[in-house]
N, C-alpha and C positions, 0 to 999 in steps of 0.2 A: 514830208520834211520841208519846212519853210525855206531851207537853204536853196532849193531848186526853183522856188517861185520866181518866174520871169528870167531865170538864167538863160543865156543865149547859147543854144546847143546846135552844132552842126553834126549831122550823122550821115556818113557815106554808106552805100549799100543798104539803104533803109528799107527797101521793099522785099528783101529776102527774109527767110525765117528768123534768123538771129536779129537782123536789122529791125524787123517789125516789132520783135519783143523788146528791143532797146527803146524804140520809139514809144511803145505802149507804156513802158516803165516810167520814162521821163514825162510823158503826157499826163499821166495820172499824178505826177508831182508838180503840175502846173508850170512846167518849163516852157520857154519860148523856143520852138524847134524848127529847124530847116532840114528837111529830109531830102536826100538826093539819091539818084540812081540813073541808070541808062534806059529804063523801060518806062515810058510816060504813062502807059495804061496802068501799070502796077502802082506807079506813084499817085495817079488819080484815084485808084482804089484805096490807097492808104489815106489820101486826103478825105475821102468819103467816110472812112472809119474814124479818123482823128481830125475833126473839123477845123481846129484852130492852127494846125501846123502849116508851115510854108513848104512848098516843094520846088525843087530845081532839077531839071533833067541835065545831066552832064556826064561825059565820058572821061574818067580820070586818066585814061591813057594819053590824052592830049596834053602833054606836059607843058607846052608853050602857052596853054590857056588856063593853067591852074591858078596863077596869081589873080587873073581877072575873075575867075570863078569864085575864089575865096572872097574877093572884094564884093562880088554880087551877093554872095551868101550873107556876108556881114551887113550889107545894106538891107537885105530882107529881114534880118534879125534886129536891126536898129543900130547900125554902125558899130558893131562889136561882135566878137566871138569869145564866150567865156569857156566853153567846153567843146573839144573836138573828139569825135568818136570815129576812128579810122577802121571801118568795118568792111569796106568793099574789097573784093579779091577774086581771083580766078584760079583754076587749075587746068593744066594741059598735060595729062599724064602719059608717060611712055618710058620704056626701058632706056637706060642711058645710051646704049650703043645705037638705038633707033631714034633717039630724040633729035629733032631738027633744031637748028639754031633759032628758027622762028618760034618754036615751042618754048625753048629756054628763055629767049629774050622777052617774049610777051608776058610770061609769068613774072619775071624779075622786074620788068618795067612797070607793070600795074601794081603788083603786090608790094614791092619794096620802094622803087623810085617814086611812084605816085604818093605813097605814104609819107616819104621824106618831104616831098614838095608841099603837100597839104599841111604837114606839120610846120614846115619852115614859114609859110606865109600866114598861117594861123598864129604862130608865135609872135610875129610882128604886130599883130592886132593885140595880143595878150600883153605884150610889153608895155603898151600905152596905158593899160589899166593896172599894171603890176599884179596881175592875177590870171591864172589859167590852169586848166586841166586837160591833158590829152590821154586818151586811152586807146591803145592800138590792139586790134584783135589779131592774134597770131594763131598758132595751132600746135597741138601735141606733136605733129609731124615735124615741126621745127626743132624739137628736142630729141626725138627718137629716130628720125628718118623713116623712109618707107619705100618699098619696091615700086619702081616706076614714077617716083615723085622727087627726083633729085632737084629739079627746078623749083618745085613748090616748097620743099624742105629748106632749100637755100634761101628762098625769099622770106620765109617765116622766121628762120633763125636770124636772118639779117635784120629784120624788124626789131627783134629782141635786143640785139647788140646796139643797133642804132638808137633805140629808146634809152638805153643806159647812157650813151654819149650825150644825147640831148638833155637828159636829166642832170648830168654833171654841168652842162653849160648854163642851164636856166634855173637851177634850184634857188639860187640867191635872188632871183627875180619873182619868186612866189609862183612859179609854174611847175606843176607836178606832171611827170610823164611816166606812165606805167603801161603794162600789157595784161590782157586776159587771154589765156591759152586754152581754147576749148578742145576736148577730145571729140568723140563721136556724138553728135547732137542730132536729134530727130528733126530733120528738115526735108524739103523736097529732094535735096541731093542724096541724103542717106536712104530715102524711100526707094531710090532706084537700085540700091544694093540688093542682090538676091538673098533669099532667106538662108541659103547655105553659108554665104559669106558673112551675113549678120551673126549667125551662130558662132562662126570662127572668131569674129571680132569680139563678141560678148564674152567668149571664153578667156579673153585677155584682160577683161575689165572686172576687177574685184566686186563691183556693185552689180555686175551681171545685167546691165541694161544701158541703153543710150540715154544721154541727158536730154533735157528740154531746153528750148531757146531761152526761156525765162531764167534758167539756171545761169546762163551766161550774162543775161541782162542784170541780174542781181549783183554780180561781181562788178560789172561796169558801173552800176549806180554807186556802189561803195567806193570805188577808186575815184569817182567823180565828185564825191561829197566832201564836206568838211571833216568827216570822221577819218579821212585818209590824208589829212594835211601833212602828216609826218612820214608819208610813204612816197618814195619816188625811185624810179629805175628798177622797179620790181615786176614780177609776173605772178599772177594768180592762176593756178591750174584748175580747170573745171573739167575733169575727165573720169570721175568715178573711181579713181585710184589706178587708172591704166598706166600713168607715169607719175612717179613721186620724186621730186627733185631733192 
């Protein structure tokens, strides 16, 4: 699609399974990409695979540094950000009565607060060009909840509600803000699930299988494109029918 040629795209959590698939998708559409994450070795490996991307190592939990980080990413891309993909996130699972305040706070701070701040400062860049697309990666758990994931589900459902508010605020400025909500996707994280639990999970999925990272990337591409210009404040579910809104 010519739409993405030279579009300036910032992707967080780019070195994970879903992040790499998103990077791959936009790279093959000739976009100008700045890929970020916390693991420099993984970022360098990503750079080896996708030669023309820019990479920046950054920990999005450092809230006081996010504005400077967005400015640096903008400089790397050529003094602008057209599209922001908020993909980075963590989980610290525990039953609610055992969950520490640190486990609660870390997940909320990184998944929700950091996503808000990245969006806030990227929007400032987008307002200058009267154009922008933000796609936030949430989770089916943000809609259904899950045992041991009260912090994670709260952070992901918070992203969905926050995205709707941001969509209301900036729709008239030609900035679209949407979410993609993956179910169980085959990544290094799901590879660690035992075969027994995989079978239990698959029994809840009408399509009887886990999704692929590219399934998520395809929806991210769509919401970032001109084909989705009249869509904002929405969530696309990529979960094989596990949850139907």
